[in-house]
C-alpha positions, 0 to 999 in steps of 0.5 A: 493518536491522542494529543495530550500527555499520558497519565497513569495511576499513582497508587499509595497505601490507603488509596480507595480505587474506583472503576475509573482508576482501573480504566485509567491504568488500562488506558495508559498502557494501551495508549503507550503501546499504540504510540509505540506501534504508530511511531516505530512501525507505522500502520497497515499489514504486518504479515499475512492477511492476503485476500482472495475473491470467489464469485458466488450467486449472491455476491462474492466470497472474500477469504482473508488469510490469518495474520497481523496488522496495525490500525491507523490509531496504532492498535494491533489486530490479530487474526489467528485463523482464516476468515470468510465473509460474503460481500454484497456487490456494490450498487455503482461502479468504481474503486473500493477498499476492503477493510479489517475493522477492530471492534470492542464488544462486551462479553455477555458470557461474563456478566457480574452483579453490581454490588448491592443491586439487582443489576448485571454488567459484563466484566470483560471486553472482547476484541473482534474484527469485521470486514467492510467494503467501502468506496475508496477514500473512506477511512477508519482509525480502527481499521487496516486496509486489506485490498483494493477492488475494482467494481465494474458492471457487477463484476468485482476484480481485486487489484494489485495496487499496494495497500499500506504495510507496517513493521519489519515487512514493509519490504519491497519483496513483500509488496507489489512495488518491486516487480513493477519497478523492475519491469520499468527498468528492464523495458527501458534498458531493452529500448535503450539497447535497441536505440543504440543501433540507430543514429537517434541516440547519438545526437542526445548522448548526454541524456542517454548516458544519464538515463542508462546510468540511473537504470543501472544504479537502480538495479543495484538498489533493488538487489537489497531485500530490505529496501523499503517501499518508501525507497522504491517510490523515490527511485521510481520518481528519479527514474521517471525524471531521467526518462522524461529528459531522455525521451523528451530529447528525441525527435518525432521520427520514432512514432512508437515513442510518442505515447510514451513521451506524453505519458512520462511527461504527464507522470513527471508533472504529477511527481510528489514532493519528497516530504509527502506521505507514503499514501500520496506516493502510492497513488502516484506509483499506480501510473507506473503500471500504465507506463510499463504497458506502453513501454512493452509495446514500444520495445516490441515495435522497435524489435520488429523495426530494428531487428537483431544486431548483426 
């Protein structure tokens, strides 16, 4: 975003207009709209723009659904129809990001003659979009992140990691965050219910009560469809803090919990500050998926060990 005051044309009778004046007038309105998008809606996918990958002989075919997004500099990007793009397989393994890039090109179908010369110039600018697959970490001010893709041994797999969302659809119901957090809550409540049948949790009654209360409160929070991703990040952060206190208080006699205790301790140590950006929180939130896999394993083992309640 520009860091200087906006300036627009101040017309008056007798003013001799130049191409620079008209360009300034356009720039004013465009930058004003960019600021509106940037400060009110943020940046990322507004709606649509889902990505599907299909393996082909020469690479992968990416199909991008129609939709609308906002670039990091606040420009709107409209894709009115489904797009297809062949992606070359990256030369090295790693995490990649598929970007939708907004470009401005001169329309060669609108050539006009320059006054009193034989030269011709295009009188129109056309906005176009291109698809780019780049290593994770590269960024484009004029782009929108569409999907994260893992490349390993020549095989490309789309990930469920969330990408930035903008506007009114920055909602839990339309991201990958809510199901993960719901799974985290359900698995922990299942483990707690099983552990209630043992003498272990009776010795740490306060930590158990606090953790269970936090899980129940979070479930009520997730009932609201308008919950933003930012709220989900913060709820996940608080729950892992309570989980660390609860599991950390337990003795080592329950072997299945050792991996969970270590993972939760590691996640809690890396918990972002409340003032940090959504990008930082989103990267941290990726650890919830790994934690859920460990919790699922613990719940299964406890069910086998403790058995159904009599």
